[in-house]
C-alpha positions as CSV (number, residue, x, y, z in Angstrom):
1,X,7.9,43.7,336.0
2,X,11.5,43.8,334.9
3,X,13.5,47.0,335.3
4,X,16.7,48.1,333.6
5,X,18.6,47.0,336.7
6,X,17.7,43.4,336.0
7,X,19.7,43.6,332.8
8,X,22.8,45.2,334.3
9,X,24.3,42.1,335.9
10,X,23.9,39.8,332.9
11,X,25.2,42.6,330.7
12,X,28.3,43.0,332.9
13,X,28.9,39.3,332.8
14,X,28.5,39.3,329.1
15,X,30.8,42.3,328.8
16,X,33.6,40.3,330.4
17,X,33.0,37.1,328.5
18,X,31.7,38.3,325.2
19,X,32.2,42.0,324.5
20,X,30.2,42.0,321.2
21,X,27.3,40.3,322.9
22,X,27.3,42.8,325.7
23,X,27.1,45.6,323.3
24,X,24.1,44.0,321.7
25,X,22.4,43.3,325.1
26,X,22.6,46.8,326.3
27,X,20.3,48.3,323.6
28,X,17.1,50.1,324.8
29,X,13.8,48.2,325.5
30,X,12.0,49.8,322.6
31,X,14.4,48.5,320.0
32,X,14.0,45.0,318.6
33,X,16.4,42.4,319.9
34,X,19.7,42.5,318.0
35,X,21.3,39.1,317.8
36,X,25.1,38.5,317.8
37,X,25.1,38.0,314.1
38,X,23.6,41.5,313.6
39,X,26.0,43.3,316.0
40,X,28.3,45.8,314.5
41,X,32.0,44.9,314.9
42,X,33.8,46.8,317.7
43,X,37.0,48.4,316.8
44,X,39.9,47.0,318.7
45,X,41.7,50.4,318.6
46,X,39.0,51.7,321.0
47,X,40.1,49.1,323.6
48,X,43.8,49.4,323.0
49,X,44.4,52.6,325.0
50,X,42.7,51.4,328.2
51,X,44.6,48.1,327.9
52,X,47.9,49.8,327.5
53,X,47.1,52.1,330.5
54,X,46.2,49.1,332.6
55,X,49.4,47.3,331.6
56,X,51.5,50.4,332.4
57,X,49.9,50.6,335.8
58,X,50.8,47.0,336.5
59,X,54.4,47.5,335.3
60,X,54.7,50.6,337.6
61,X,53.4,48.7,340.6
62,X,55.7,45.7,339.9
63,X,58.6,48.1,339.6
64,X,57.8,49.8,342.9
65,X,57.5,46.4,344.6
66,X,60.9,45.3,343.3
67,X,62.5,48.6,344.5
68,X,61.0,48.1,347.9
69,X,62.2,44.5,348.0
70,X,65.7,45.4,347.0
71,X,65.8,48.2,349.7
72,X,64.6,45.7,352.3
73,X,67.3,43.2,351.3
74,X,70.0,45.9,351.4
75,X,68.9,47.0,354.8
76,X,68.8,43.4,356.1
77,X,72.3,42.8,354.7
78,X,73.6,46.0,356.1
79,X,72.3,45.2,359.5
80,X,73.9,41.8,359.4
81,X,77.3,43.3,358.8
82,X,76.8,46.6,360.7
83,X,79.2,46.0,363.5
84,X,82.8,45.8,362.4
85,X,85.0,43.2,364.1
86,X,88.4,43.9,365.7
87,X,87.8,47.5,366.7
88,X,88.7,48.9,363.2
89,X,87.0,52.1,362.4
90,X,85.0,52.7,359.3
91,X,87.1,55.8,358.7
92,X,90.2,53.6,358.4
93,X,88.4,51.2,356.0
94,X,87.1,54.1,353.9
95,X,90.7,55.4,353.6
96,X,91.9,52.1,352.4
97,X,89.0,51.7,350.0
98,X,89.5,55.2,348.6
99,X,93.1,54.4,347.8
100,X,92.4,50.8,346.5
101,X,89.3,51.3,344.3
102,X,88.2,54.9,344.7
103,X,85.5,53.5,347.0
104,X,83.8,51.5,344.2
105,X,82.5,48.2,345.5
106,X,82.3,46.8,342.0
107,X,85.8,47.7,341.0
108,X,88.0,45.1,339.3
109,X,91.7,45.5,338.7
110,X,92.9,45.6,335.1
111,X,94.2,42.0,335.3
112,X,91.0,40.9,337.0
113,X,92.8,39.4,340.0
114,X,91.8,42.0,342.6
115,X,88.1,42.7,343.0
116,X,85.8,44.9,345.0
117,X,86.1,47.9,347.2
118,X,89.2,46.6,349.0
119,X,90.6,44.8,346.0
120,X,90.5,41.3,347.5
121,X,91.8,38.3,345.6
122,X,89.7,35.2,345.7
123,X,92.0,33.4,348.2
124,X,92.0,36.3,350.7
125,X,88.2,36.8,350.3
126,X,87.6,33.2,351.1
127,X,90.0,33.3,354.1
128,X,87.8,35.8,355.8
129,X,84.6,33.9,355.0
130,X,83.6,35.4,351.7
131,X,81.9,33.3,349.0
132,X,81.9,34.0,345.3
133,X,83.1,37.2,343.6
134,X,84.1,40.0,346.1
135,X,83.1,42.6,343.5
136,X,79.6,41.1,343.5
137,X,79.2,41.1,347.2
138,X,77.2,43.9,348.9
139,X,79.3,46.9,350.1
140,X,78.4,46.2,353.8
141,X,79.7,42.7,353.5
142,X,82.9,43.9,351.8
143,X,83.4,46.4,354.7
144,X,82.8,43.5,357.2
145,X,85.3,41.2,355.5
146,X,87.9,43.9,355.2
147,X,87.5,44.7,358.9
148,X,88.1,41.0,359.7
149,X,91.2,41.0,357.6
150,X,92.4,44.2,359.2
151,X,91.8,42.8,362.7
152,X,94.0,39.7,361.8
153,X,96.7,41.3,359.7
154,X,96.6,45.0,360.2
155,X,97.3,47.1,357.2
156,X,99.8,44.6,355.7
157,X,97.3,43.2,353.1
158,X,97.2,46.7,351.6
159,X,100.9,47.6,351.4
160,X,100.4,50.8,349.5
161,X,97.1,52.0,350.8
162,X,97.1,50.7,354.4
């Protein structure tokens, strides 16, 4: 003898593959079998809200993962440049940065020549091992490269702020 439980698994499979067929298959035992052609159309609007909710949950989780990934990369980069070379203090570097760019790692001079927290030009940036745009480099790397420059040349690269 078949019970209602026997119909649950096929109905679930049908619900995933053929929503209209699943609705027809879940009728009660006393009713005559309703074929797919006799099924009433399902309004798509009824499914729209759960779909939107599911998509929002996915977007939220992806956003959380991206934030966590960025934080891990920042931490890894900060640890890579955590110790400053040449015995220069972070207070000295912060003083130079405050004067040069207001402490903004993405600062760019009005002419575009000087870039980043310490207003490096491309040549000076490359001379201390930097690659690419100094203003696009992470702040910890800018601190590290500025400390390298300070340990080589003292405050002379920053004649006004050093």
